[in-house]
C-alpha positions in Angstrom: 74.8 117.8 155.6 74.7 117.5 151.8 72.3 119.4 149.6 71.9 119.6 145.8 72.0 123.0 144.3 69.3 123.8 141.7 69.0 126.5 139.1 66.0 128.8 139.3 64.3 131.6 137.4 66.8 134.2 138.6 70.2 135.2 137.1 72.3 132.5 138.6 73.9 129.6 136.8 72.6 126.0 137.3 74.7 123.9 139.6 74.8 120.2 140.0 76.0 117.5 142.4 76.0 117.5 146.2 77.3 120.6 147.9 78.6 120.4 151.5 77.1 123.2 153.5 78.3 124.3 156.9 75.6 124.1 159.5 75.0 127.5 161.1 75.5 127.7 164.8 72.4 128.9 166.8 72.7 132.6 167.4 70.5 135.3 168.7 68.5 137.2 166.1 70.5 140.1 164.7 67.4 142.2 164.7 67.1 141.9 168.5 70.8 142.3 169.0 71.2 145.4 166.8 68.2 147.8 167.0 69.9 149.9 164.3 69.9 147.1 161.7 67.3 146.3 159.0 67.9 143.0 157.2 66.0 143.0 153.9 64.7 139.5 153.5 63.3 138.9 150.0 63.8 135.8 147.8 65.0 137.9 144.8 67.5 139.8 146.9 68.7 136.6 148.6 69.2 134.7 145.4 71.0 137.6 143.6 73.3 138.0 146.6 74.1 134.3 146.5 75.2 134.7 142.9 77.3 137.8 143.8 79.0 135.8 146.5 80.2 133.0 144.1 83.8 133.0 143.2 83.1 132.1 139.6 80.7 135.0 139.0 82.1 137.2 136.2 82.9 140.9 136.6 80.0 141.8 134.2 77.5 139.7 136.1 78.8 140.9 139.5 78.3 144.5 138.5 74.8 143.9 137.0 73.7 142.2 140.2 75.1 144.7 142.6 73.1 147.3 140.6 69.9 145.2 140.7 70.2 144.5 144.4 70.7 148.2 145.2 67.5 149.0 143.3 65.5 146.4 145.1 66.9 147.5 148.5 66.0 151.1 147.8 62.3 150.2 148.1 62.8 149.3 151.7 65.1 152.2 152.4 62.6 154.8 151.2 59.3 153.3 152.4 58.9 155.9 155.2 59.4 158.9 152.9 56.7 161.4 153.7 53.8 162.0 151.3 50.9 164.5 151.3 47.6 164.1 149.5 47.6 166.5 146.4 45.0 167.2 143.8 45.9 165.9 140.4 43.9 165.5 137.2 43.7 162.1 135.4 42.2 161.8 131.9 38.9 161.2 133.6 38.6 163.4 136.7 40.3 165.4 139.4 41.4 163.4 142.4 43.5 163.6 145.6 46.5 161.3 145.4 49.8 160.9 147.5 52.7 163.1 146.5 56.3 163.0 147.9 57.0 165.8 150.2 59.6 166.6 152.9 63.3 166.4 152.7 65.0 165.9 149.3 67.0 162.7 148.9 70.8 162.7 148.3 72.8 159.6 147.4 76.4 159.3 148.6 78.6 156.4 147.6 81.7 155.7 149.5 84.4 155.4 146.8 85.1 153.4 145.1 82.9 150.3 145.7 79.8 152.3 146.5 79.7 153.6 142.9 78.4 150.2 141.9 75.2 150.8 143.8 74.4 154.4 142.6 72.6 153.7 139.3 70.3 151.2 140.9 69.2 153.6 143.6 68.9 156.5 141.1 66.6 154.4 138.9 64.0 154.8 141.6 65.0 158.4 142.5 66.3 160.0 139.3 66.1 163.5 140.7 68.2 162.7 143.8 71.5 164.7 144.2 74.7 162.7 144.3 77.7 163.3 146.5 80.9 161.4 146.9 83.0 160.5 149.9 86.5 159.0 149.3 87.8 156.8 152.0 90.2 153.9 152.0 91.2 151.5 154.7 94.8 151.2 155.8 95.6 147.5 155.6 97.8 147.6 158.6 95.7 149.6 161.1 92.3 148.9 159.4 91.5 152.6 160.0 89.8 154.8 157.4 91.7 157.5 155.6 89.7 160.3 153.9 90.9 161.8 150.6 87.8 163.4 149.2 84.4 164.7 150.4 81.9 166.5 148.1 78.2 166.5 149.0 75.2 168.6 148.1 74.6 171.9 149.8 71.9 172.4 152.5 72.6 169.1 154.1 70.1 169.7 156.9 67.3 169.7 154.3 68.1 166.3 152.8 67.8 162.6 153.5 71.2 161.1 152.8 71.5 157.5 151.6 75.1 156.3 152.0 76.1 153.4 149.8 78.9 150.8 150.3 78.5 147.1 149.4 80.3 146.0 152.6 80.1 147.0 156.2 83.2 145.3 157.7 84.9 147.0 160.7 82.5 150.0 160.4 85.4 152.4 160.4 84.7 153.8 156.9 81.0 153.9 157.4 81.4 155.8 160.7 83.9 158.2 159.2 81.5 158.9 156.2 78.6 159.6 158.5 80.7 161.8 160.7 81.7 163.8 157.6 78.0 164.3 156.7 77.0 165.3 160.2 79.8 167.9 160.3 78.2 169.5 157.2 74.7 169.6 158.9 73.1 166.3 157.9 70.6 165.0 160.4 68.8 162.2 158.4 71.2 159.5 157.3 70.7 155.9 156.2 73.5 153.4 155.4 72.9 150.8 152.8 75.1 147.7 152.2 74.9 144.3 150.7 76.6 142.4 153.5 77.4 143.5 157.0 79.6 142.0 159.7 78.4 142.1 163.3 81.5 144.0 164.3 80.7 146.8 161.9 77.0 147.0 162.9 78.1 147.3 166.6 80.6 150.0 165.7 77.9 152.0 164.0 75.5 151.5 166.9 78.2 152.9 169.2 79.3 155.8 167.1 76.0 156.7 165.4 73.0 155.1 167.0 70.6 157.4 165.1 71.7 155.9 161.7 69.7 152.9 160.4 71.7 150.3 158.5 70.0 148.4 155.7 71.7 145.2 154.7 70.8 142.3 152.4 72.5 140.0 154.8 74.4 140.0 158.1 77.4 137.6 157.9 79.1 135.5 160.5 82.2 137.5 161.4 85.4 139.3 160.4 88.6 137.3 160.0 92.0 138.3 161.3 92.6 140.5 158.2 89.3 142.4 158.6 87.4 140.6 155.8 83.8 139.6 156.1 83.2 135.8 156.3 81.7 134.2 154.3 81.4 137.6 152.5 81.8 138.2 148.8 85.4 139.1 148.4 86.7 142.6 147.7 83.7 144.4 146.1 85.8 147.1 144.6 88.2 144.7 142.9 85.3 142.6 141.6 83.4 145.6 140.3 86.3 147.1 138.5 88.4 144.1 137.6 91.4 145.1 139.7 93.5 143.2 142.2 
């Protein structure tokens, strides 16, 4: 089936000419298959993610859009934060209005690619504490190897938002959540741009209490453990390395 790409009011470049698109195979809804998954469906998020996926998107534009998508996704991730009616004074009168209460948020990127999402989330929650978990995936075994963990104290009193642009095999995500739980964390959300079904299933098996927020769930992992269609290696594209 041929379709013609059109520019729009977002940040993408205008395309022209017919573009061959692969017809998706009918599949069961990921929301019914994975009760731990929340796919954030919004035109702005979808459009920006499409530009991120493009092979010709520059490093500068890629970084800007990852930041913007993370900020937009943070609205959904935080929508169940508790509030309490509190008396405040406006220039005209005293009134009862909602005020955030409950556990304090902490943002934890998985190094290094997760760093690209931190500023966008902090734009909504500037007072959130920031931790870091360093993991890399062994390219032969595809297993995560930890080299650094530093998170805020009093983990049991915080809501942890773990950031990584991609959820592939789920190994790194599971290891990061395990590290947080070992330090007392009980409220953890995982946020990614794209997820593979295999990674979501791994998280459901290892940590069924952790909700995954994704801008898209992609088709599959290939034989090398890369998400298809995916967006390439997010770390390399964020920092200009190969």
